[in-house]
N, CA, C and O atoms as CSV, one atom per row, in Angstrom:
chain,resi,resn,atom,element,x,y,z
A,1,MET,N,N,201.033,-9.068,70.748
A,1,MET,CA,C,200.576,-8.793,69.405
A,1,MET,C,C,199.277,-9.549,69.162
A,1,MET,O,O,199.186,-10.741,69.456
A,2,ARG,N,N,198.295,-8.875,68.638
A,2,ARG,CA,C,197.009,-9.503,68.352
A,2,ARG,C,C,197.084,-10.269,67.040
A,2,ARG,O,O,197.635,-9.793,66.047
A,3,GLU,N,N,196.502,-11.492,67.067
A,3,GLU,CA,C,196.554,-12.354,65.890
A,3,GLU,C,C,195.177,-12.904,65.584
A,3,GLU,O,O,194.351,-13.086,66.477
A,4,ASP,N,N,194.941,-13.168,64.298
A,4,ASP,CA,C,193.684,-13.770,63.880
A,4,ASP,C,C,193.490,-15.112,64.572
A,4,ASP,O,O,194.419,-15.917,64.643
A,5,GLY,N,N,192.288,-15.356,65.082
A,5,GLY,CA,C,191.942,-16.641,65.657
A,5,GLY,C,C,192.434,-16.895,67.067
A,5,GLY,O,O,192.199,-17.980,67.598
A,6,LYS,N,N,193.113,-15.934,67.703
A,6,LYS,CA,C,193.630,-16.122,69.066
A,6,LYS,C,C,192.702,-15.442,70.064
A,6,LYS,O,O,192.067,-14.439,69.737
A,7,ILE,N,N,192.618,-15.981,71.277
A,7,ILE,CA,C,191.809,-15.350,72.314
A,7,ILE,C,C,192.385,-13.965,72.576
A,7,ILE,O,O,193.581,-13.811,72.824
A,8,ASP,N,N,191.516,-12.962,72.517
A,8,ASP,CA,C,191.963,-11.583,72.605
A,8,ASP,C,C,191.355,-10.833,73.784
A,8,ASP,O,O,191.938,-9.852,74.244
A,9,TYR,N,N,190.209,-11.263,74.281
A,9,TYR,CA,C,189.498,-10.490,75.291
A,9,TYR,C,C,188.561,-11.419,76.045
A,9,TYR,O,O,187.977,-12.322,75.446
A,10,VAL,N,N,188.409,-11.218,77.334
A,10,VAL,CA,C,187.471,-11.977,78.144
A,10,VAL,C,C,186.549,-10.966,78.812
A,10,VAL,O,O,187.023,-10.016,79.435
A,11,GLU,N,N,185.251,-11.157,78.691
A,11,GLU,CA,C,184.286,-10.253,79.305
A,11,GLU,C,C,183.384,-11.046,80.238
A,11,GLU,O,O,182.809,-12.059,79.841
A,12,LEU,N,N,183.263,-10.590,81.464
A,12,LEU,CA,C,182.455,-11.247,82.476
A,12,LEU,C,C,181.255,-10.375,82.824
A,12,LEU,O,O,181.332,-9.150,82.725
A,13,PRO,N,N,180.144,-10.994,83.232
A,13,PRO,CA,C,179.026,-10.186,83.695
A,13,PRO,C,C,179.420,-9.471,84.984
A,13,PRO,O,O,180.188,-9.997,85.789
A,14,GLY,N,N,178.884,-8.269,85.167
A,14,GLY,CA,C,179.326,-7.484,86.307
A,14,GLY,C,C,178.290,-7.125,87.339
A,14,GLY,O,O,178.595,-7.149,88.531
A,15,GLY,N,N,177.082,-6.794,86.941
A,15,GLY,CA,C,176.112,-6.306,87.921
A,15,GLY,C,C,176.605,-5.010,88.532
A,15,GLY,O,O,176.941,-4.072,87.808
A,16,ASP,N,N,176.653,-4.943,89.863
A,16,ASP,CA,C,177.142,-3.762,90.568
A,16,ASP,C,C,178.671,-3.771,90.511
A,16,ASP,O,O,179.309,-4.616,91.138
A,17,LEU,N,N,179.251,-2.847,89.774
A,17,LEU,CA,C,180.694,-2.867,89.527
A,17,LEU,C,C,181.531,-2.429,90.734
A,17,LEU,O,O,182.700,-2.804,90.833
A,18,ILE,N,N,180.963,-1.653,91.641
A,18,ILE,CA,C,181.745,-1.153,92.777
A,18,ILE,C,C,182.285,-2.298,93.636
A,18,ILE,O,O,183.489,-2.331,93.889
A,19,PRO,N,N,181.448,-3.247,94.100
A,19,PRO,CA,C,182.033,-4.340,94.897
A,19,PRO,C,C,182.932,-5.261,94.078
A,19,PRO,O,O,183.883,-5.824,94.619
A,20,LEU,N,N,182.652,-5.428,92.787
A,20,LEU,CA,C,183.523,-6.252,91.947
A,20,LEU,C,C,184.905,-5.635,91.829
A,20,LEU,O,O,185.910,-6.324,92.003
A,21,LYS,N,N,184.963,-4.355,91.538
A,21,LYS,CA,C,186.259,-3.689,91.416
A,21,LYS,C,C,187.007,-3.720,92.739
A,21,LYS,O,O,188.221,-3.925,92.746
A,22,ARG,N,N,186.322,-3.525,93.852
A,22,ARG,CA,C,186.955,-3.574,95.176
A,22,ARG,C,C,187.538,-4.969,95.422
A,22,ARG,O,O,188.677,-5.103,95.868
A,23,PHE,N,N,186.738,-6.018,95.123
A,23,PHE,CA,C,187.190,-7.393,95.331
A,23,PHE,C,C,188.454,-7.695,94.527
A,23,PHE,O,O,189.448,-8.141,95.100
A,24,TYR,N,N,188.437,-7.462,93.219
A,24,TYR,CA,C,189.582,-7.809,92.374
A,24,TYR,C,C,190.798,-6.936,92.676
A,24,TYR,O,O,191.935,-7.378,92.512
A,25,SER,N,N,190.568,-5.725,93.106
A,25,SER,CA,C,191.671,-4.868,93.513
A,25,SER,C,C,192.327,-5.407,94.781
A,25,SER,O,O,193.552,-5.489,94.863
A,26,GLN,N,N,191.508,-5.775,95.771
A,26,GLN,CA,C,192.050,-6.288,97.041
A,26,GLN,C,C,192.664,-7.672,96.893
A,26,GLN,O,O,193.740,-7.927,97.433
A,27,ALA,N,N,192.001,-8.570,96.171
A,27,ALA,CA,C,192.481,-9.950,96.076
A,27,ALA,C,C,193.670,-10.096,95.139
A,27,ALA,O,O,194.599,-10.847,95.435
A,28,PHE,N,N,193.656,-9.381,94.001
A,28,PHE,CA,C,194.663,-9.617,92.972
A,28,PHE,C,C,195.441,-8.373,92.534
A,28,PHE,O,O,196.349,-8.479,91.711
A,29,GLY,N,N,195.100,-7.197,93.071
A,29,GLY,CA,C,195.812,-5.980,92.704
A,29,GLY,C,C,195.445,-5.419,91.337
A,29,GLY,O,O,196.208,-4.638,90.768
A,30,TRP,N,N,194.287,-5.804,90.800
A,30,TRP,CA,C,193.882,-5.337,89.474
A,30,TRP,C,C,193.521,-3.854,89.509
A,30,TRP,O,O,193.103,-3.322,90.537
A,31,THR,N,N,193.693,-3.200,88.358
A,31,THR,CA,C,193.262,-1.815,88.160
A,31,THR,C,C,192.251,-1.791,87.021
A,31,THR,O,O,192.158,-2.739,86.241
A,32,PHE,N,N,191.505,-0.712,86.933
A,32,PHE,CA,C,190.387,-0.635,85.985
A,32,PHE,C,C,190.368,0.686,85.249
A,32,PHE,O,O,190.855,1.701,85.749
A,33,THR,N,N,189.796,0.660,84.047
A,33,THR,CA,C,189.483,1.861,83.283
A,33,THR,C,C,187.982,1.845,83.062
A,33,THR,O,O,187.453,0.938,82.419
A,34,ASP,N,N,187.294,2.849,83.595
A,34,ASP,CA,C,185.842,2.919,83.464
A,34,ASP,C,C,185.455,3.525,82.122
A,34,ASP,O,O,185.990,4.554,81.711
A,35,TYR,N,N,184.520,2.870,81.449
A,35,TYR,CA,C,183.936,3.365,80.210
A,35,TYR,C,C,182.447,3.528,80.463
A,35,TYR,O,O,181.652,2.665,80.092
A,36,GLY,N,N,182.073,4.619,81.085
A,36,GLY,CA,C,180.684,4.843,81.446
A,36,GLY,C,C,180.362,4.157,82.760
A,36,GLY,O,O,181.238,3.556,83.380
A,37,PRO,N,N,179.084,4.245,83.197
A,37,PRO,CA,C,178.709,3.709,84.501
A,37,PRO,C,C,178.559,2.187,84.557
A,37,PRO,O,O,178.475,1.622,85.647
A,38,SER,N,N,178.523,1.516,83.403
A,38,SER,CA,C,178.260,0.074,83.444
A,38,SER,C,C,179.348,-0.766,82.771
A,38,SER,O,O,179.097,-1.907,82.382
A,39,TYR,N,N,180.566,-0.203,82.631
A,39,TYR,CA,C,181.641,-1.012,82.048
A,39,TYR,C,C,182.972,-0.618,82.674
A,39,TYR,O,O,183.329,0.559,82.712
A,40,ALA,N,N,183.701,-1.616,83.164
A,40,ALA,CA,C,185.028,-1.407,83.732
A,40,ALA,C,C,185.982,-2.365,83.043
A,40,ALA,O,O,185.865,-3.582,83.190
A,41,ALA,N,N,186.922,-1.818,82.293
A,41,ALA,CA,C,187.891,-2.642,81.566
A,41,ALA,C,C,189.066,-2.994,82.469
A,41,ALA,O,O,189.446,-2.228,83.353
A,42,ILE,N,N,189.631,-4.175,82.223
A,42,ILE,CA,C,190.832,-4.624,82.925
A,42,ILE,C,C,191.924,-4.866,81.891
A,42,ILE,O,O,191.643,-5.105,80.717
A,43,SER,N,N,193.150,-4.801,82.337
A,43,SER,CA,C,194.286,-5.140,81.499
A,43,SER,C,C,195.317,-5.796,82.402
A,43,SER,O,O,196.297,-5.174,82.812
A,44,GLU,N,N,195.079,-7.050,82.699
A,44,GLU,CA,C,195.892,-7.791,83.666
A,44,GLU,C,C,196.341,-9.106,83.048
A,44,GLU,O,O,195.886,-10.167,83.475
A,45,GLY,N,N,197.204,-9.066,82.073
A,45,GLY,CA,C,197.580,-10.267,81.327
A,45,GLY,C,C,196.767,-10.268,80.055
A,45,GLY,O,O,197.029,-9.479,79.147
A,46,LEU,N,N,195.797,-11.134,79.981
A,46,LEU,CA,C,194.841,-11.129,78.886
A,46,LEU,C,C,193.868,-9.991,79.136
A,46,LEU,O,O,193.314,-9.896,80.232
A,47,ASP,N,N,193.644,-9.131,78.165
A,47,ASP,CA,C,192.699,-8.039,78.344
A,47,ASP,C,C,191.293,-8.565,78.532
A,47,ASP,O,O,190.960,-9.651,78.057
A,48,GLY,N,N,190.478,-7.806,79.216
A,48,GLY,CA,C,189.092,-8.186,79.435
A,48,GLY,C,C,188.346,-7.085,80.130
A,48,GLY,O,O,188.856,-5.975,80.280
A,49,GLY,N,N,187.129,-7.388,80.560
A,49,GLY,CA,C,186.329,-6.389,81.252
A,49,GLY,C,C,185.099,-6.999,81.869
A,49,GLY,O,O,184.787,-8.170,81.650
A,50,PHE,N,N,184.402,-6.188,82.646
A,50,PHE,CA,C,183.143,-6.586,83.266
A,50,PHE,C,C,182.030,-5.782,82.626
A,50,PHE,O,O,182.127,-4.560,82.515
A,51,ASN,N,N,180.976,-6.458,82.207
A,51,ASN,CA,C,179.815,-5.809,81.607
A,51,ASN,C,C,178.712,-5.769,82.645
A,51,ASN,O,O,178.210,-6.814,83.058
A,52,GLY,N,N,178.327,-4.562,83.076
A,52,GLY,CA,C,177.310,-4.414,84.096
A,52,GLY,C,C,175.896,-4.413,83.563
A,52,GLY,O,O,174.955,-4.281,84.346
A,53,ASP,N,N,175.705,-4.554,82.253
A,53,ASP,CA,C,174.376,-4.557,81.648
A,53,ASP,C,C,173.764,-5.950,81.761
A,53,ASP,O,O,174.191,-6.872,81.066
A,54,ALA,N,N,172.765,-6.111,82.632
A,54,ALA,CA,C,172.163,-7.426,82.885
A,54,ALA,C,C,171.562,-8.045,81.636
A,54,ALA,O,O,171.469,-9.270,81.552
A,55,ALA,N,N,171.152,-7.244,80.664
A,55,ALA,CA,C,170.550,-7.774,79.438
A,55,ALA,C,C,171.579,-8.440,78.534
A,55,ALA,O,O,171.208,-9.144,77.594
A,56,GLU,N,N,172.871,-8.228,78.803
A,56,GLU,CA,C,173.927,-8.759,77.946
A,56,GLU,C,C,174.792,-9.789,78.659
A,56,GLU,O,O,175.985,-9.871,78.367
A,57,GLN,N,N,174.248,-10.578,79.580
A,57,GLN,CA,C,175.062,-11.509,80.349
A,57,GLN,C,C,174.812,-12.950,79.926
A,57,GLN,O,O,173.887,-13.588,80.428
A,58,PRO,N,N,175.629,-13.475,79.002
A,58,PRO,CA,C,175.485,-14.861,78.543
A,58,PRO,C,C,176.158,-15.837,79.501
A,58,PRO,O,O,176.888,-15.430,80.405
A,59,ALA,N,N,175.905,-17.136,79.293
A,59,ALA,CA,C,176.654,-18.172,80.013
A,59,ALA,C,C,178.094,-18.105,79.523
A,59,ALA,O,O,178.336,-17.919,78.330
A,60,LEU,N,N,179.048,-18.256,80.432
A,60,LEU,CA,C,180.453,-18.055,80.077
A,60,LEU,C,C,181.310,-19.250,80.445
A,60,LEU,O,O,180.934,-20.030,81.320
A,61,PRO,N,N,182.463,-19.414,79.790
A,61,PRO,CA,C,183.408,-20.457,80.178
A,61,PRO,C,C,184.111,-20.074,81.477
A,61,PRO,O,O,184.023,-18.929,81.920
A,62,LEU,N,N,184.796,-21.018,82.077
A,62,LEU,CA,C,185.534,-20.772,83.308
A,62,LEU,C,C,186.827,-20.028,83.003
A,62,LEU,O,O,187.599,-20.448,82.141
A,63,VAL,N,N,187.062,-18.937,83.699
A,63,VAL,CA,C,188.313,-18.185,83.595
A,63,VAL,C,C,189.211,-18.669,84.727
A,63,VAL,O,O,188.778,-18.759,85.875
A,64,ILE,N,N,190.472,-18.980,84.396
A,64,ILE,CA,C,191.399,-19.524,85.380
A,64,ILE,C,C,192.614,-18.607,85.495
A,64,ILE,O,O,193.268,-18.295,84.500
A,65,LEU,N,N,192.905,-18.181,86.724
A,65,LEU,CA,C,194.044,-17.327,87.023
A,65,LEU,C,C,195.187,-18.192,87.543
A,65,LEU,O,O,194.976,-19.356,87.886
A,66,TYR,N,N,196.395,-17.637,87.605
A,66,TYR,CA,C,197.561,-18.372,88.091
A,66,TYR,C,C,198.043,-17.772,89.402
A,66,TYR,O,O,197.902,-16.569,89.623
A,67,ALA,N,N,198.614,-18.606,90.280
A,67,ALA,CA,C,199.247,-18.145,91.519
A,67,ALA,C,C,200.471,-18.999,91.805
A,67,ALA,O,O,200.430,-20.221,91.656
A,68,HIS,N,N,201.562,-18.359,92.217
A,68,HIS,CA,C,202.750,-19.105,92.636
A,68,HIS,C,C,202.496,-19.784,93.978
A,68,HIS,O,O,202.953,-20.906,94.197
A,69,ASP,N,N,201.767,-19.114,94.885
A,69,ASP,CA,C,201.454,-19.649,96.211
A,69,ASP,C,C,199.936,-19.769,96.311
A,69,ASP,O,O,199.247,-18.793,96.606
A,70,LEU,N,N,199.427,-20.962,96.065
A,70,LEU,CA,C,197.981,-21.169,95.984
A,70,LEU,C,C,197.283,-20.917,97.322
A,70,LEU,O,O,196.209,-20.316,97.352
A,71,GLU,N,N,197.880,-21.368,98.425
A,71,GLU,CA,C,197.269,-21.153,99.736
A,71,GLU,C,C,197.180,-19.663,100.072
A,71,GLU,O,O,196.162,-19.201,100.588
A,72,ALA,N,N,198.236,-18.922,99.783
A,72,ALA,CA,C,198.222,-17.480,100.051
A,72,ALA,C,C,197.163,-16.785,99.196
A,72,ALA,O,O,196.489,-15.870,99.669
A,73,MET,N,N,197.014,-17.215,97.940
A,73,MET,CA,C,196.014,-16.595,97.070
A,73,MET,C,C,194.608,-16.935,97.528
A,73,MET,O,O,193.718,-16.087,97.472
A,74,GLU,N,N,194.394,-18.167,97.981
A,74,GLU,CA,C,193.077,-18.520,98.497
A,74,GLU,C,C,192.736,-17.650,99.713
A,74,GLU,O,O,191.595,-17.212,99.860
A,75,ALA,N,N,193.713,-17.401,100.576
A,75,ALA,CA,C,193.487,-16.549,101.746
A,75,ALA,C,C,193.150,-15.118,101.324
A,75,ALA,O,O,192.290,-14.481,101.932
A,76,LYS,N,N,193.822,-14.610,100.287
A,76,LYS,CA,C,193.530,-13.260,99.793
A,76,LYS,C,C,192.125,-13.174,99.208
A,76,LYS,O,O,191.422,-12.183,99.402
A,77,VAL,N,N,191.725,-14.216,98.496
A,77,VAL,CA,C,190.377,-14.249,97.916
A,77,VAL,C,C,189.333,-14.228,99.027
A,77,VAL,O,O,188.360,-13.478,98.948
A,78,ARG,N,N,189.528,-15.044,100.058
A,78,ARG,CA,C,188.598,-15.066,101.198
A,78,ARG,C,C,188.559,-13.698,101.882
A,78,ARG,O,O,187.480,-13.183,102.175
A,79,ALA,N,N,189.725,-13.110,102.137
A,79,ALA,CA,C,189.802,-11.831,102.843
A,79,ALA,C,C,189.137,-10.703,102.058
A,79,ALA,O,O,188.609,-9.758,102.645
A,80,ALA,N,N,189.165,-10.806,100.736
A,80,ALA,CA,C,188.554,-9.772,99.894
A,80,ALA,C,C,187.050,-9.969,99.722
A,80,ALA,O,O,186.382,-9.126,99.122
A,81,GLY,N,N,186.511,-11.070,100.242
A,81,GLY,CA,C,185.072,-11.300,100.167
A,81,GLY,C,C,184.636,-12.337,99.158
A,81,GLY,O,O,183.441,-12.475,98.897
A,82,GLY,N,N,185.575,-13.071,98.583
A,82,GLY,CA,C,185.219,-14.142,97.649
A,82,GLY,C,C,184.719,-15.370,98.390
A,82,GLY,O,O,185.142,-15.643,99.513
A,83,ALA,N,N,183.824,-16.104,97.764
A,83,ALA,CA,C,183.292,-17.341,98.347
A,83,ALA,C,C,183.976,-18.524,97.672
A,83,ALA,O,O,183.917,-18.662,96.450
A,84,ILE,N,N,184.620,-19.372,98.456
A,84,ILE,CA,C,185.297,-20.544,97.899
A,84,ILE,C,C,184.233,-21.577,97.537
A,84,ILE,O,O,183.476,-22.032,98.395
A,85,VAL,N,N,184.185,-21.940,96.259
A,85,VAL,CA,C,183.208,-22.902,95.747
A,85,VAL,C,C,183.774,-24.320,95.828
A,85,VAL,O,O,183.072,-25.249,96.227
A,86,HIS,N,N,185.044,-24.484,95.448
A,86,HIS,CA,C,185.758,-25.761,95.546
A,86,HIS,C,C,187.110,-25.461,96.204
A,86,HIS,O,O,187.940,-24.777,95.606
A,87,PRO,N,N,187.342,-25.959,97.417
A,87,PRO,CA,C,188.638,-25.739,98.060
A,87,PRO,C,C,189.765,-26.338,97.218
A,87,PRO,O,O,189.516,-27.066,96.257
A,88,ILE,N,N,190.986,-26.026,97.584
A,88,ILE,CA,C,192.153,-26.495,96.836
A,88,ILE,C,C,192.106,-28.011,96.659
A,88,ILE,O,O,191.891,-28.761,97.611
A,89,TYR,N,N,192.313,-28.435,95.416
A,89,TYR,CA,C,192.356,-29.866,95.104
A,89,TYR,C,C,193.403,-30.090,94.018
A,89,TYR,O,O,193.747,-29.178,93.266
A,90,ALA,N,N,193.901,-31.326,93.954
A,90,ALA,CA,C,194.919,-31.690,92.965
A,90,ALA,C,C,194.245,-32.172,91.685
A,90,ALA,O,O,193.163,-32.758,91.714
A,91,PHE,N,N,194.903,-31.913,90.570
A,91,PHE,CA,C,194.503,-32.440,89.269
A,91,PHE,C,C,195.788,-32.752,88.519
A,91,PHE,O,O,196.843,-32.254,88.912
A,92,PRO,N,N,195.752,-33.549,87.459
A,92,PRO,CA,C,196.986,-33.846,86.723
A,92,PRO,C,C,197.645,-32.560,86.234
A,92,PRO,O,O,197.074,-31.839,85.416
A,93,GLY,N,N,198.829,-32.276,86.727
A,93,GLY,CA,C,199.552,-31.082,86.312
A,93,GLY,C,C,199.560,-29.964,87.335
A,93,GLY,O,O,200.242,-28.961,87.128
A,94,GLY,N,N,198.822,-30.100,88.440
A,94,GLY,CA,C,198.836,-29.028,89.428
A,94,GLY,C,C,197.733,-29.131,90.457
A,94,GLY,O,O,197.186,-30.204,90.712
A,95,ARG,N,N,197.421,-27.983,91.044
A,95,ARG,CA,C,196.352,-27.874,92.038
A,95,ARG,C,C,195.581,-26.601,91.736
A,95,ARG,O,O,196.111,-25.688,91.104
A,96,ARG,N,N,194.323,-26.535,92.187
A,96,ARG,CA,C,193.546,-25.309,91.997
A,96,ARG,C,C,192.377,-25.249,92.955
A,96,ARG,O,O,192.025,-26.232,93.606
A,97,PHE,N,N,191.779,-24.058,93.026
A,97,PHE,CA,C,190.525,-23.856,93.750
A,97,PHE,C,C,189.618,-22.986,92.895
A,97,PHE,O,O,190.077,-22.268,92.007
A,98,HIS,N,N,188.315,-23.064,93.180
A,98,HIS,CA,C,187.329,-22.243,92.483
A,98,HIS,C,C,186.705,-21.289,93.494
A,98,HIS,O,O,186.528,-21.638,94.661
A,99,PHE,N,N,186.372,-20.080,93.039
A,99,PHE,CA,C,185.709,-19.123,93.901
A,99,PHE,C,C,184.627,-18.382,93.127
A,99,PHE,O,O,184.616,-18.358,91.897
A,100,ARG,N,N,183.720,-17.780,93.886
A,100,ARG,CA,C,182.677,-16.940,93.306
A,100,ARG,C,C,182.934,-15.505,93.779
A,100,ARG,O,O,183.094,-15.251,94.973
A,101,ASP,N,N,182.970,-14.574,92.822
A,101,ASP,CA,C,183.198,-13.177,93.160
A,101,ASP,C,C,181.886,-12.510,93.599
A,101,ASP,O,O,180.831,-13.139,93.520
A,102,PRO,N,N,181.927,-11.253,94.058
A,102,PRO,CA,C,180.705,-10.594,94.533
A,102,PRO,C,C,179.625,-10.446,93.461
A,102,PRO,O,O,178.460,-10.236,93.800
A,103,GLY,N,N,179.977,-10.549,92.185
A,103,GLY,CA,C,178.992,-10.467,91.106
A,103,GLY,C,C,178.406,-11.815,90.729
A,103,GLY,O,O,177.550,-11.891,89.848
A,104,GLY,N,N,178.858,-12.892,91.389
A,104,GLY,CA,C,178.351,-14.226,91.110
A,104,GLY,C,C,179.139,-15.003,90.076
A,104,GLY,O,O,178.764,-16.130,89.752
A,105,ASN,N,N,180.216,-14.445,89.544
A,105,ASN,CA,C,181.052,-15.144,88.558
A,105,ASN,C,C,181.905,-16.191,89.257
A,105,ASN,O,O,182.500,-15.920,90.300
A,106,GLU,N,N,181.965,-17.398,88.673
A,106,GLU,CA,C,182.864,-18.423,89.193
A,106,GLU,C,C,184.147,-18.404,88.380
A,106,GLU,O,O,184.116,-18.491,87.152
A,107,LEU,N,N,185.279,-18.289,89.073
A,107,LEU,CA,C,186.595,-18.354,88.472
A,107,LEU,C,C,187.403,-19.391,89.235
A,107,LEU,O,O,186.962,-19.888,90.271
A,108,ALA,N,N,188.576,-19.717,88.729
A,108,ALA,CA,C,189.472,-20.644,89.405
A,108,ALA,C,C,190.865,-20.047,89.444
A,108,ALA,O,O,191.197,-19.161,88.656
A,109,VAL,N,N,191.676,-20.536,90.367
A,109,VAL,CA,C,193.085,-20.175,90.453
A,109,VAL,C,C,193.863,-21.472,90.542
A,109,VAL,O,O,193.521,-22.360,91.322
A,110,TRP,N,N,194.922,-21.579,89.730
A,110,TRP,CA,C,195.703,-22.824,89.728
A,110,TRP,C,C,197.173,-22.530,89.985
A,110,TRP,O,O,197.638,-21.398,89.849
A,111,SER,N,N,197.893,-23.590,90.363
A,111,SER,CA,C,199.327,-23.532,90.592
A,111,SER,C,C,199.933,-24.862,90.180
A,111,SER,O,O,199.277,-25.901,90.240
A,112,GLU,N,N,201.177,-24.820,89.766
A,112,GLU,CA,C,201.877,-26.057,89.408
A,112,GLU,C,C,202.226,-26.830,90.668
A,112,GLU,O,O,202.452,-26.252,91.731
A,113,GLY,N,N,202.263,-28.146,90.527
A,113,GLY,CA,C,202.701,-29.008,91.616
A,113,GLY,C,C,201.924,-28.934,92.798
A,113,GLY,O,O,202.216,-29.626,93.773
């Protein structure tokens, strides 16, 4: 249910959407709804999308995904063509790694313990 003042949508810069969609599909099993040639919407937990219009790409906060098996997810990210920016490391409350997708977006994946 959508509520006032709650995070409702995350939009990332996209550039060339074809390799981005291929990467997220292979690494995480995401699906997309295309809205014209420069926008691909996602609905994978929190709704969001990729904006392929270079004129509309602001600096963005870090988006963090979850994985039950962090090592397996890191391997999937590598196999799909993601670049590991920070290998798996521990932090208070869990472990995580950061990666860069084919569009240059940096995201992270975390796991408990």
